C-alpha positions, -999 to 999 in steps of 0.1 A, spaced: -679 -321 617 -642 -325 625 -643 -359 608 -656 -343 576 -627 -319 577 -603 -348 582 -617 -365 551 -613 -333 531 -577 -329 544 -570 -365 534 -583 -358 499 -563 -326 496 -531 -344 508 -538 -371 482 -541 -345 454 -509 -327 467 -487 -358 468 -501 -377 438 -481 -358 411 -448 -359 430 -452 -396 438 -459 -402 401 -428 -382 390 -405 -399 415 -418 -434 409 -419 -432 372 -381 -424 372 -373 -453 395 -399 -478 382 -407 -467 346 -424 -500 336 -449 -499 365 -484 -487 358 -491 -450 369 -523 -463 385 -502 -483 410 -485 -451 421 -518 -433 423 -530 -461 446 -499 -458 467 -505 -420 471 -541 -427 481 -530 -452 508 -503 -429 522 -526 -399 524 -555 -419 539 -534 -438 565 -515 -406 575 -546 -385 581 -565 -414 597 -537 -423 622 -531 -386 631 -568 -379 635 -574 -410 656 -545 -400 679 -554 -363 681 -591 -359 678 -612 -376 705 -644 -375 685 -629 -388 653 -653 -408 632 -633 -430 608 -661 -439 584 -672 -403 580 -637 -392 571 -632 -422 549 -663 -416 529 -653 -380 522 -618 -390 513 -630 -418 490 -654 -394 472 -625 -369 466 -602 -397 457 -626 -411 431 -631 -377 415 -594 -372 412 -588 -408 399 -615 -403 372 -599 -371 361 -564 -387 362 -576 -416 341 -593 -393 315 -561 -373 309 -539 -403 311 -556 -425 285 -583 -405 267 -578 -408 229 -601 -378 223 -582 -356 247 -549 -367 232 -560 -357 197 -573 -324 211 -539 -317 228 -520 -326 197 -542 -303 177 -538 -273 200 -500 -277 200 -496 -276 163 -489 -244 143 -522 -230 132 -540 -255 154 -549 -277 125 -545 -314 117 -554 -334 86 -580 -360 93 -560 -386 74 -531 -380 99 -554 -388 128 -571 -418 112 -540 -433 94 -513 -425 119 -525 -415 153 -553 -440 158 -534 -471 146 -506 -461 170 -530 -459 199 -546 -492 191 -512 -509 187 -503 -496 222 -535 -509 236 -530 -543 220 -495 -545 235 -510 -538 269 -535 -566 264 -507 -590 254 -485 -579 283 -513 -584 308 -522 -618 294 -556 -609 281 -549 -618 245 -523 -637 226 -510 -631 191 -515 -659 166 -499 -650 133 -517 -618 122 -546 -621 146 -553 -616 183 -572 -642 202 -585 -639 238 -568 -660 265 -588 -677 292 -581 -647 314 -593 -624 287 -625 -644 282 -632 -641 319 -625 -604 320 -647 -598 289 -675 -617 306 -672 -596 337 -671 -564 316 -702 -575 297 -721 -581 329 -710 -547 343 -721 -530 311 -756 -546 314 -757 -537 352 -748 -501 344 -772 -499 315 -744 -491 291 -753 -502 256 -730 -505 226 -709 -474 223 -700 -485 187 -664 -473 193 -651 -507 202 -678 -530 188 -658 -555 168 -689 -577 165 -708 -555 141 -710 -564 105 -695 -530 95 -664 -536 116 -656 -571 101 -637 -577 70 -644 -608 49 -617 -634 56 -630 -666 41 -635 -699 60 -615 -706 91 
Protein backbone atom coordinates (compact mmCIF):
# COMPACT_ATOMS: atom_id res chain seq x y z
CA UNK A 1 0.00 0.00 0.00
CA UNK A 2 2.85 2.39 0.82
CA UNK A 3 4.37 1.76 -2.61
CA UNK A 4 1.10 2.75 -4.28
CA UNK A 5 1.20 6.02 -2.37
CA UNK A 6 4.81 6.56 -3.42
CA UNK A 7 3.71 6.13 -7.05
CA UNK A 8 0.90 8.63 -6.56
CA UNK A 9 3.34 11.05 -4.89
CA UNK A 10 5.74 10.69 -7.81
CA UNK A 11 2.94 11.45 -10.28
CA UNK A 12 1.81 14.46 -8.22
CA UNK A 13 5.40 15.73 -8.06
CA UNK A 14 5.68 15.30 -11.82
CA UNK A 15 2.51 17.35 -12.41
CA UNK A 16 3.71 20.01 -9.96
CA UNK A 17 7.15 20.48 -11.51
CA UNK A 18 6.29 19.98 -15.19
CA UNK A 19 4.98 23.50 -15.82
CA UNK A 20 7.78 25.34 -13.99
CA UNK A 21 10.40 23.15 -15.72
CA UNK A 22 8.75 24.01 -19.06
CA UNK A 23 8.76 27.74 -18.32
CA UNK A 24 12.38 27.84 -17.14
CA UNK A 25 13.73 25.59 -19.86
CA UNK A 26 11.91 27.33 -22.71
CA UNK A 27 13.50 30.63 -21.67
CA UNK A 28 16.96 29.10 -21.58
CA UNK A 29 16.64 26.64 -24.50
CA UNK A 30 13.82 27.98 -26.73
CA UNK A 31 14.61 25.73 -29.70
CA UNK A 32 14.40 22.49 -27.69
CA UNK A 33 11.19 20.51 -27.91
CA UNK A 34 8.80 20.92 -24.96
CA UNK A 35 8.53 17.12 -24.84
CA UNK A 36 12.21 16.89 -23.86
CA UNK A 37 11.56 19.07 -20.83
CA UNK A 38 8.49 17.03 -19.97
CA UNK A 39 10.66 13.91 -20.04
CA UNK A 40 13.22 15.63 -17.79
CA UNK A 41 10.49 16.49 -15.28
CA UNK A 42 9.32 12.87 -15.33
CA UNK A 43 12.83 11.54 -14.71
CA UNK A 44 13.47 14.03 -11.90
CA UNK A 45 10.20 13.26 -10.10
CA UNK A 46 10.52 9.49 -10.56
CA UNK A 47 14.14 9.29 -9.41
CA UNK A 48 13.58 11.63 -6.47
CA UNK A 49 10.63 9.72 -5.06
CA UNK A 50 12.16 6.30 -5.80
CA UNK A 51 15.46 7.09 -4.09
CA UNK A 52 13.73 8.66 -1.09
CA UNK A 53 11.29 5.77 -0.75
CA UNK A 54 14.01 3.15 -1.11
CA UNK A 55 15.95 4.82 1.68
CA UNK A 56 13.04 5.55 4.01
CA UNK A 57 10.46 2.79 3.47
CA UNK A 58 11.62 -0.74 4.34
CA UNK A 59 8.76 -2.41 2.44
CA UNK A 60 9.10 -0.25 -0.67
CA UNK A 61 8.19 -2.11 -3.86
CA UNK A 62 9.78 -0.29 -6.77
CA UNK A 63 7.72 -1.81 -9.59
CA UNK A 64 4.41 -1.14 -7.86
CA UNK A 65 5.30 2.53 -7.37
CA UNK A 66 6.67 2.78 -10.89
CA UNK A 67 3.54 1.36 -12.50
CA UNK A 68 1.36 3.89 -10.65
CA UNK A 69 3.73 6.72 -11.57
CA UNK A 70 3.83 5.64 -15.23
CA UNK A 71 0.04 5.55 -15.43
CA UNK A 72 -0.21 9.09 -14.02
CA UNK A 73 2.65 10.24 -16.22
CA UNK A 74 1.03 8.84 -19.37
CA UNK A 75 -2.30 10.50 -18.61
CA UNK A 76 -0.57 13.85 -18.02
CA UNK A 77 1.58 13.47 -21.15
CA UNK A 78 -1.45 12.68 -23.32
CA UNK A 79 -3.26 15.77 -22.04
CA UNK A 80 -0.09 17.84 -22.50
CA UNK A 81 0.26 16.67 -26.09
CA UNK A 82 -3.39 17.38 -26.85
CA UNK A 83 -3.24 20.97 -25.66
CA UNK A 84 0.24 21.53 -27.14
CA UNK A 85 -0.44 20.47 -30.73
CA UNK A 86 -4.16 19.86 -31.25
CA UNK A 87 -5.34 21.78 -34.31
CA UNK A 88 -8.97 21.42 -33.23
CA UNK A 89 -8.32 22.78 -29.74
CA UNK A 90 -6.28 25.63 -31.22
CA UNK A 91 -9.19 26.63 -33.43
CA UNK A 92 -11.58 26.38 -30.48
CA UNK A 93 -9.32 28.55 -28.28
CA UNK A 94 -8.97 31.11 -31.05
CA UNK A 95 -12.73 31.14 -31.52
CA UNK A 96 -13.52 31.66 -27.83
CA UNK A 97 -11.00 34.52 -27.53
CA UNK A 98 -12.53 36.57 -30.33
CA UNK A 99 -15.16 39.25 -29.85
CA UNK A 100 -18.54 37.63 -30.26
CA UNK A 101 -16.90 34.20 -30.27
CA UNK A 102 -17.25 33.93 -34.03
CA UNK A 103 -14.80 33.17 -36.81
CA UNK A 104 -15.33 33.03 -40.55
CA UNK A 105 -14.83 29.55 -42.01
CA UNK A 106 -12.65 31.00 -44.78
CA UNK A 107 -10.28 32.43 -42.17
CA UNK A 108 -9.84 28.95 -40.69
CA UNK A 109 -9.45 27.14 -43.99
CA UNK A 110 -7.48 29.79 -45.89
CA UNK A 111 -5.29 31.22 -43.10
CA UNK A 112 -5.13 29.10 -39.98
CA UNK A 113 -4.85 25.61 -41.48
CA UNK A 114 -2.19 26.48 -44.08
CA UNK A 115 -0.14 28.07 -41.29
CA UNK A 116 -0.47 24.93 -39.15
CA UNK A 117 0.51 22.66 -42.03
CA UNK A 118 3.46 24.92 -42.94
CA UNK A 119 4.69 24.68 -39.33
CA UNK A 120 4.33 20.90 -39.41
CA UNK A 121 6.24 20.73 -42.71
CA UNK A 122 9.07 22.77 -41.19
CA UNK A 123 9.23 20.29 -38.31
CA UNK A 124 9.44 17.40 -40.78
CA UNK A 125 12.26 19.16 -42.65
CA UNK A 126 14.12 20.08 -39.44
CA UNK A 127 13.93 16.51 -38.16
CA UNK A 128 15.12 15.08 -41.47
CA UNK A 129 11.92 13.21 -42.31
CA UNK A 130 11.31 15.07 -45.58
CA UNK A 131 13.30 17.21 -47.98
CA UNK A 132 12.08 20.07 -50.11
CA UNK A 133 12.64 19.67 -53.84
CA UNK A 134 11.48 22.79 -55.68
CA UNK A 135 7.78 23.10 -54.84
CA UNK A 136 7.34 19.58 -53.47
CA UNK A 137 8.23 17.57 -50.40
CA UNK A 138 9.81 14.15 -50.70
CA UNK A 139 10.38 11.68 -47.88
CA UNK A 140 13.97 10.99 -46.87
CA UNK A 141 15.17 7.48 -46.07
CA UNK A 142 14.53 8.22 -42.38
CA UNK A 143 11.06 9.49 -43.27
CA UNK A 144 10.31 6.33 -45.25
CA UNK A 145 11.39 4.16 -42.30
CA UNK A 146 9.27 6.15 -39.85
CA UNK A 147 6.26 6.06 -42.18
CA UNK A 148 6.63 2.27 -42.40
CA UNK A 149 6.71 1.98 -38.61
CA UNK A 150 3.68 4.24 -38.25
CA UNK A 151 1.77 2.19 -40.84
CA UNK A 152 2.55 -1.02 -38.95
CA UNK A 153 1.49 0.57 -35.65
CA UNK A 154 -1.75 1.83 -37.19
CA UNK A 155 -2.53 -1.73 -38.32
CA UNK A 156 -1.53 -3.13 -34.91
CA UNK A 157 -3.84 -0.68 -33.12
CA UNK A 158 -6.66 -1.20 -35.61
CA UNK A 159 -6.57 2.44 -36.70
CA UNK A 160 -7.99 2.83 -40.15
CA UNK A 161 -7.74 5.83 -42.40
CA UNK A 162 -8.81 8.92 -40.48
CA UNK A 163 -9.05 10.77 -43.83
CA UNK A 164 -7.56 13.85 -42.17
CA UNK A 165 -4.03 13.18 -43.36
CA UNK A 166 -4.68 10.74 -46.18
CA UNK A 167 -2.72 12.18 -49.08
CA UNK A 168 -3.12 8.97 -51.09
CA UNK A 169 -6.83 9.35 -51.78
CA UNK A 170 -7.96 10.52 -55.20
CA UNK A 171 -9.79 13.46 -53.65
CA UNK A 172 -6.60 14.78 -52.05
CA UNK A 173 -4.50 14.65 -55.23
CA UNK A 174 -4.32 17.40 -57.77
CA UNK A 175 -3.55 16.53 -61.37
CA UNK A 176 0.09 17.34 -62.16
CA UNK A 177 0.81 15.63 -65.43
CA UNK A 178 3.61 13.13 -66.08
CA UNK A 179 6.67 13.02 -63.84
